[in-house]
C-alpha positions as CSV (number, residue, x, y, z in Angstrom):
1,X,167.8,-69.3,-89.5
2,X,166.2,-72.6,-88.3
3,X,163.8,-73.8,-91.1
4,X,161.0,-74.2,-88.6
5,X,161.4,-70.7,-87.3
6,X,161.6,-69.4,-90.8
7,X,158.4,-71.2,-91.6
8,X,156.6,-69.7,-88.6
9,X,157.9,-66.3,-89.6
10,X,156.4,-66.7,-93.0
11,X,153.1,-67.9,-91.6
12,X,152.9,-64.7,-89.5
13,X,152.6,-62.7,-92.6
14,X,150.0,-64.8,-94.3
15,X,146.8,-62.7,-94.7
16,X,143.6,-64.5,-93.8
17,X,140.3,-62.8,-94.8
18,X,137.7,-63.2,-92.1
19,X,134.2,-61.7,-92.0
20,X,135.7,-58.8,-90.0
21,X,138.4,-58.1,-92.4
22,X,142.0,-58.9,-92.9
23,X,144.2,-60.2,-90.0
24,X,147.6,-61.7,-89.7
25,X,147.4,-65.5,-89.1
26,X,149.5,-67.2,-86.5
27,X,150.0,-71.0,-86.3
28,X,147.1,-72.7,-84.4
29,X,147.4,-72.8,-80.6
30,X,148.9,-75.9,-79.1
31,X,146.7,-78.9,-79.3
32,X,146.6,-82.1,-77.2
33,X,144.9,-85.2,-78.6
34,X,143.3,-87.4,-75.9
35,X,142.4,-90.9,-77.0
36,X,141.9,-94.3,-75.7
37,X,143.9,-96.4,-78.2
38,X,147.1,-96.0,-80.2
39,X,145.2,-95.7,-83.6
40,X,142.4,-93.4,-82.6
41,X,144.1,-90.4,-84.3
42,X,142.3,-91.8,-87.4
43,X,139.3,-89.7,-86.5
44,X,141.2,-86.4,-87.0
45,X,144.2,-87.4,-89.0
46,X,143.7,-84.9,-91.9
47,X,142.9,-82.0,-89.5
48,X,146.0,-82.8,-87.4
49,X,148.2,-82.9,-90.6
50,X,146.8,-79.5,-91.7
51,X,147.5,-78.0,-88.3
52,X,150.9,-79.5,-87.5
53,X,152.6,-79.8,-90.9
54,X,151.0,-77.1,-93.1
55,X,150.2,-74.4,-90.4
56,X,153.2,-75.1,-88.1
57,X,151.1,-75.7,-85.0
58,X,152.2,-77.9,-82.1
59,X,150.2,-81.1,-81.6
60,X,150.9,-83.8,-79.0
61,X,149.0,-87.0,-78.2
62,X,147.9,-88.6,-74.9
63,X,147.1,-92.3,-75.3
64,X,145.3,-93.9,-72.3
65,X,145.6,-97.7,-73.1
66,X,148.3,-99.9,-74.4
67,X,146.1,-101.3,-77.1
68,X,146.6,-105.0,-76.2
69,X,142.9,-105.7,-76.9
70,X,143.8,-105.4,-80.6
71,X,145.2,-108.9,-80.7
72,X,141.8,-110.0,-82.2
73,X,142.6,-108.1,-85.4
74,X,146.3,-108.9,-85.7
75,X,146.2,-111.6,-88.4
76,X,147.9,-109.4,-90.9
77,X,150.5,-108.3,-88.4
78,X,151.6,-111.9,-87.5
79,X,153.8,-112.5,-90.5
80,X,155.0,-108.9,-90.5
81,X,156.2,-109.0,-86.9
82,X,156.8,-112.8,-86.9
83,X,154.8,-113.3,-83.8
84,X,151.6,-115.2,-83.1
85,X,149.8,-112.0,-82.1
86,X,146.2,-113.5,-82.4
87,X,147.0,-115.9,-79.6
88,X,145.7,-113.9,-76.7
89,X,148.6,-114.5,-74.2
90,X,151.2,-113.6,-76.9
91,X,149.2,-110.7,-78.3
92,X,148.7,-109.1,-74.8
93,X,152.4,-109.5,-74.1
94,X,153.8,-108.2,-77.4
95,X,151.3,-105.7,-78.6
96,X,151.9,-102.9,-76.1
97,X,155.4,-102.3,-77.4
98,X,154.4,-102.9,-81.0
99,X,151.5,-100.5,-80.9
100,X,153.5,-97.9,-79.1
101,X,156.0,-97.9,-81.9
102,X,153.2,-97.8,-84.5
103,X,151.6,-94.8,-82.9
104,X,154.9,-92.9,-82.9
105,X,155.4,-93.7,-86.6
106,X,151.9,-92.6,-87.4
107,X,152.6,-89.5,-85.5
108,X,155.6,-88.7,-87.7
109,X,153.2,-88.8,-90.7
110,X,150.8,-86.4,-89.1
111,X,153.3,-84.1,-87.5
112,X,152.6,-85.0,-83.9
113,X,155.6,-84.0,-81.9
114,X,155.3,-85.8,-78.6
115,X,153.4,-88.9,-77.3
116,X,152.3,-89.5,-73.7
117,X,151.5,-93.2,-73.1
118,X,149.7,-94.1,-69.9
119,X,149.6,-97.9,-70.4
120,X,146.1,-98.6,-69.0
121,X,144.5,-102.0,-69.7
122,X,142.7,-102.5,-73.0
123,X,140.4,-105.4,-72.2
124,X,137.9,-105.6,-75.1
125,X,135.4,-103.8,-77.3
126,X,132.3,-102.5,-75.6
127,X,129.8,-99.6,-75.9
128,X,129.7,-99.3,-72.2
129,X,131.4,-96.0,-71.1
130,X,132.1,-97.4,-67.7
131,X,133.9,-100.6,-69.0
132,X,137.4,-99.1,-68.9
133,X,137.1,-97.0,-65.7
134,X,135.5,-100.0,-63.9
135,X,137.8,-102.7,-65.2
136,X,141.4,-101.8,-65.0
137,X,141.6,-98.0,-65.6
138,X,142.8,-95.6,-62.9
139,X,140.5,-92.8,-63.7
140,X,141.9,-90.5,-61.0
141,X,145.4,-90.9,-62.4
142,X,144.2,-90.4,-66.0
143,X,142.4,-87.2,-65.1
144,X,145.3,-85.9,-63.0
145,X,147.8,-86.6,-65.8
146,X,145.7,-84.8,-68.4
147,X,145.1,-81.8,-66.2
148,X,148.8,-81.6,-65.4
149,X,149.7,-81.7,-69.1
150,X,147.1,-79.1,-70.0
151,X,148.3,-76.8,-67.2
152,X,152.0,-77.1,-68.0
153,X,151.6,-77.1,-71.7
154,X,149.2,-74.2,-72.1
155,X,147.2,-76.1,-74.7
156,X,144.5,-74.1,-76.5
157,X,142.6,-77.1,-77.9
158,X,141.9,-80.7,-77.0
159,X,140.9,-83.2,-79.7
160,X,139.0,-86.3,-78.7
161,X,136.4,-88.7,-80.2
162,X,132.8,-87.5,-80.1
163,X,131.3,-89.6,-77.2
164,X,128.3,-91.2,-79.0
165,X,126.6,-93.9,-77.0
166,X,127.0,-96.2,-80.0
167,X,130.8,-95.9,-80.2
168,X,133.5,-97.7,-78.4
169,X,133.0,-97.3,-74.6
170,X,136.7,-96.5,-74.2
171,X,136.3,-93.6,-76.7
172,X,133.4,-92.3,-74.6
173,X,135.4,-92.7,-71.4
174,X,138.5,-91.0,-72.7
175,X,136.5,-87.9,-73.8
176,X,134.6,-87.8,-70.6
177,X,137.9,-87.9,-68.6
178,X,139.4,-85.2,-70.8
179,X,136.3,-83.0,-70.2
180,X,136.5,-83.6,-66.4
181,X,140.3,-82.8,-66.4
182,X,139.6,-79.5,-68.2
183,X,137.0,-78.5,-65.6
184,X,139.5,-78.9,-62.8
185,X,141.6,-76.0,-64.3
186,X,141.2,-72.3,-63.7
187,X,139.0,-70.6,-66.3
188,X,141.9,-68.9,-68.0
189,X,143.7,-72.2,-68.6
190,X,140.9,-74.2,-70.0
191,X,141.3,-75.3,-73.6
192,X,138.4,-75.8,-76.1
193,X,137.4,-79.4,-76.3
194,X,136.4,-80.7,-79.8
195,X,134.8,-84.0,-80.5
196,X,135.5,-85.7,-83.8
197,X,133.6,-88.3,-85.8
198,X,133.6,-89.4,-89.4
199,X,129.8,-89.7,-89.2
200,X,127.8,-86.5,-89.7
201,X,124.7,-87.6,-87.8
202,X,123.6,-85.3,-85.0
203,X,124.9,-86.0,-81.6
204,X,122.4,-87.6,-79.2
205,X,123.5,-87.9,-75.6
206,X,123.4,-91.4,-74.0
207,X,120.5,-92.1,-71.6
208,X,122.6,-91.5,-68.6
209,X,123.6,-88.1,-70.0
210,X,120.3,-87.0,-71.5
211,X,120.5,-83.7,-69.7
212,X,123.9,-83.1,-71.1
213,X,123.8,-80.0,-73.2
214,X,127.5,-79.4,-73.4
215,X,128.0,-80.6,-77.0
216,X,126.6,-78.8,-80.0
217,X,123.8,-81.1,-81.4
218,X,125.1,-80.9,-84.9
219,X,128.7,-80.6,-86.1
220,X,130.2,-77.2,-86.3
221,X,132.8,-77.7,-89.0
222,X,134.0,-80.3,-91.5
223,X,137.4,-81.0,-93.0
224,X,137.2,-82.7,-96.4
225,X,139.9,-85.3,-96.8
226,X,139.3,-85.4,-100.5
227,X,140.5,-81.8,-100.9
228,X,143.2,-81.6,-103.6
229,X,146.6,-79.9,-103.1
230,X,150.2,-80.1,-104.3
231,X,151.5,-79.9,-107.9
232,X,148.6,-79.8,-110.3
233,X,146.3,-80.7,-107.3
234,X,147.5,-84.3,-107.7
235,X,147.3,-85.1,-104.0
236,X,144.6,-85.2,-101.4
237,X,144.5,-85.3,-97.6
238,X,143.1,-88.9,-97.9
239,X,146.6,-90.0,-98.9
240,X,147.9,-88.7,-95.6
241,X,145.2,-90.6,-93.7
242,X,146.1,-93.7,-95.6
243,X,149.8,-93.3,-94.7
244,X,148.7,-93.0,-91.1
245,X,146.6,-96.2,-91.4
246,X,149.5,-98.1,-92.9
247,X,151.7,-97.5,-89.9
248,X,149.3,-99.5,-87.7
249,X,150.2,-102.8,-89.3
250,X,149.1,-104.9,-86.3
251,X,145.5,-103.7,-86.7
252,X,144.0,-105.4,-89.7
253,X,140.5,-103.9,-89.0
254,X,141.9,-100.4,-89.3
255,X,143.3,-101.3,-92.8
256,X,139.7,-101.7,-94.0
257,X,139.2,-97.9,-93.4
258,X,141.4,-96.9,-96.3
259,X,139.5,-94.4,-98.5
260,X,136.4,-95.1,-96.6
261,X,135.6,-91.9,-94.7
262,X,135.9,-88.7,-96.9
263,X,135.3,-86.2,-94.1
264,X,136.1,-85.4,-90.5
265,X,133.3,-83.7,-88.6
266,X,133.9,-81.6,-85.4
267,X,131.5,-80.8,-82.5
268,X,132.3,-78.2,-79.9
269,X,132.0,-78.8,-76.1
270,X,130.4,-75.5,-75.2
271,X,131.1,-76.0,-71.5
272,X,134.9,-76.7,-71.9
273,X,136.1,-73.2,-71.9
274,X,135.0,-69.6,-71.7
275,X,133.9,-68.4,-75.2
276,X,134.4,-72.0,-76.5
277,X,132.5,-71.4,-79.7
278,X,134.6,-68.3,-80.5
279,X,137.8,-70.2,-79.9
280,X,136.6,-73.1,-82.1
281,X,135.6,-70.7,-84.8
282,X,139.0,-69.1,-84.8
283,X,140.5,-72.5,-85.4
284,X,138.1,-73.3,-88.1
285,X,139.1,-70.2,-90.0
286,X,142.7,-71.2,-89.8
287,X,142.0,-74.7,-91.0
288,X,140.3,-73.4,-94.2
289,X,141.8,-74.4,-97.5
290,X,140.5,-73.9,-101.0
291,X,137.7,-76.4,-101.4
292,X,137.1,-76.8,-97.7
293,X,133.9,-75.2,-96.5
294,X,133.9,-73.2,-93.3
295,X,131.2,-74.8,-91.2
296,X,128.1,-76.6,-92.2
297,X,126.5,-76.3,-95.7
298,X,123.9,-73.6,-95.7
């Protein structure tokens, strides 16, 4: 028997105790990551590893930009790739291919099976959500591609970065476009959208979205990267995150995040799907490991 099929067969007989009793756990439903840049999987790296590698779930990644704006942080990558990547003209020419390969390698660490690269322009850092869509992004194309993938792939969950007004504008835009794409689908095909952050502060909508009540105000679940596992509990999920970081060698600023954020926090887009909270809660139960608390501390 194929090892992957055997693993799934084993998982089907794992008993998970929920508040309603004992049920047979299946691998998590298919998940699509929707992000702006090739290294944004950092925000949910440990959760993805748990889902894809340990629970046998299918996780794919949709990356909107080519990451060329990262030339500003490529000092460490210059001797490694033997290219003057911090020179803007050279960096913008060379980085799209380099960062594409880095994303694929990082995906191998996390168990991501397939990557979809859209190659939109990555101009610069900004906290303006409209920066990307107004300067080089084809928003209609992005939305259509996401919607097509969701419809054809029957994804149950979408992971993106929580769209705080203080975070990168491209992150905000990517999540907004994912949410819009979901809303174009029939009710029965809409996945649950989860917003991730490594900061536990309550979500506060931006001024232009002050009436937006789609996101839970506080996080619904946390995955602890410091949770121990393996022989004699000698490993932690933080090691997995560090491996993922190490694959993005062209991005020196990302390397400063090693061992920095101990937890991944998840918010639920309550408007994304019918019974979104129930669907998210099911996933949270599957993600549980010894030492990882189910939901917020009481």
